[in-house]
Structure formats: C-alpha cells, structure tokens
Phi, psi and omega in degrees: 000139178276143185283150177251144185269219174298156180307146176270173180289125197286002173294330185296140177263336174221149180283158172298144179280149173312324189298315178299318182293320180297322185289319186289316183289339178274354184221054182298323181297314174302313177301325179288317178299315178298322180295325181289319175303322181293319176293321179293318177295318184297321167300324182288328178296317179297314181296325173296320171308321186284333174284323184286327185230061190295345184263006182269098187295316181295320182297316179311307182294313184296318189276341167303310179293317179303305182307322183292307183299317180300319179293328172297317183292325174311305180299309181302315181295321179290336169288329169296318180302313179299319181296327179268001181063044181254113180285157178292130185207156173287158175223144171295132186278141173286167184295342182319301184293313182295321181287328166296314174300328179298333179288342187276132183289150193276328188263146175273147014270003185296320182307316179297319182296310181300316177301320175293322181286318176302307180305323177294316186293320176296326175287327177298313185292329182295314185304309180305310186286327175293326178290322175295316173301323179294315188287337190238002186282134186277359179254108184309317187290320175302305177308322177294323180299314178297317180297327177293335179273348185305310178306315186292322181294314178300316186292321172302315174300320183291331176296306180304313182298316179301313181303315179297320175293335178282320189256000183221162183289132183313314182303308178299321181298306187301313185298306181294328178295315173308309188296313182289335184275334167305311178297320179301314179288332164305311183303319179269008181294331180251118183293126177292141186287339174269125178301114183223166174293323178243055177262000000 
C-alpha cells in the first residue's frame, strides 16, 4: 500500500487514487515538466484576478504575494528540469482545468466567487499530490523538494478561501465550495492516461 503524507485539506471530497501515484512515480520527468507549467499558470491566475478586479485592495495585496511565490516555484522547478536535462516544452493539458472552469457561473458576482473557490480547490489538490509525491518518490532529494512546497500550496488554498469569505457571506461560500468540491472529485474519478499533476 502506498504511504500517505500529512493530512489533506478537508475541502477535498475524495483522496487521490493509488493509481495516480503509481503513474506519477513511473513518469517523474513528465510530472516535473507539467509541474513547471502548473506553477506558471498559477502565477498567471493570480495576475488575472488583479487585472479583472483591480479595486479589491485586500485581494490585490494577497495575490501579489502569491504571484511572486508561484514564479519563485516556477524557477525552482525549472532548475530541476535543467539538472535532469529535460527541455522546456509544451504539454497537452489534462481535462481537469477546463472541466473545473466549466463549473464557473457566467454572471458576476457569482463568477468572482466561483473563480476564487475553483482556484483554491486546485491549490488544495496540489497540496495533496505534492505530499503524495514526497511520500512515495524513490529519489530522496526530489522527495524533499516536493515536501518543501506543500505548506505554500496549503497557504494558497487558505488565501483564496479567506478572500471568498471576505467578499461573500460565509453560508454562500460554504455551500458553493461543497458543490464545486464534489465536481472536482468527479473530474478526477477517472485517471487521465497521460501523467500530469492534475491527471
């Protein structure tokens, strides 16, 4: 049985399957390349919030810090790619992101709430999966690297949740988070054939 790391964020409805862990560990180079793409996209998401909602002062302050940290992680993952002689290259995206995006309502302010919560759920799942990689990676130095990133993923989830709780009523936030978390788990119920962080 594959080992499980620290407790996961309780917003997630279902844990990641052993099949994903086995797939990821067997394809660490591809996982690292995809991880690079994920960090770059995460920085872009934070910046997009700032461009779309420029008058939300608390959000701007919080997401400036997140964007900076995501870019730092992007650079760290790219250093691993260089060490392993893996060239930066495009990768086809798994259906995870687009399927979650399809859950976002089109009208404001509901769109703002859904985007905050979807982004938070992605961070929560990243926290869980980096923890699984840390616990199961056969390369001690790479496992240590993954373990070192876990706390920031959990913190990012917390930031997006707190922002949602700041701008919306708690009851609405919790109800919508529950609905989106169910959808998130359903999207991951079938393992994507190509190894990805969110496959």
